N, C-alpha and C positions, 0 to 999 in steps of 0.2 A: 589312589592307590592307597595313600595312606588313612584315610577317611574308609574305605572298606576295611583295612583290618582293624581298625578301631571297632566298625562296628560286630564283625566277626566276634573280637575280643570280648565286646560286653554281651554279646548273646552267649559264649560261652560259660562267663561267669553268671549270668543269670538261669542257664539252665543248670549248672553245678550247685546252685543256692535252691532250684525247686527238686533235684535229686536228691540233696541232704534233707530238707522238710521230709521228703516222702521214706527216705532212708529211716530219720528218727520215728515217724509217724510207725512206720513196720515195726522198729524195734518196743516201742511202745505197747504196740500191739501185744507183743511176742511176748513181754513182761508182762503185762495185765492178763493173759491168758494163762502161764506156765509158774508165774511166781506161787502161786499156794502148794503146787504139787511140788516144786525145786525146793522148797522151804521146809517139807515133809522128808526131801530127801538126807540120810545120813553122809555128813562129810560139807554140806552146804551150808553154808553162814549166812549168806545175804547175797543180794541182787542189786545191781547199780549200772549204771551207765558210764562209759569212760571214753576217749580219744585215743586212737592209734598214733605212733608217730608219723603216719601220711595222713591223720587229718580226717581219718574216717570214723565214725561212731562206733561205738561197738555196746552188746551187751555184757556187762561184766557178770560172771557166776565166782564170788568168792567159797573158796574152799577150804577145808581143814586135814583133808586127806590128799592121797596122792590123786593126782587127775586121772589117771587110767582108772580108778576106783568109781570117783564119778561119772565121768564119760560113758561107761556102759550101761549106767542109769539114767541117761538122759532121754527123751522122747528123741525121736528119727529127725523132728522138726529143728531141732533146736542144732544138729549137725550141718553150720553155716559157717562161712568167711567173718561173719561180723557177730560172733558168739563167741568169747572167749572165756577161760577158766583160769583165774588166778589164787594162787597159793596165798593164805592170809593166814594159818593157823587158827588154833579155836579161841573162837571169840565166846568172851564170857564178860556181862553185865556186874556192875560193881556197886 
């Protein structure tokens, strides 16, 4: 019985790892496809990756204006659970 449980646990760990790799690949594809357009959007300061408290990887869109103003300009494909807007304020190079 213990062996079966261990095998099931290992299977779950490997499956989760495979799912995470697919998730990361999917987010990288999204970033590559939409980054040029997003960086031209008023209020978008940058784009990157982050990890939520639950351990899931997300695509972060860093903004300098209220979230509602940017969200209205986002393509429908970016209205996903693994895409988050984060207010960082205006970013200036020195």
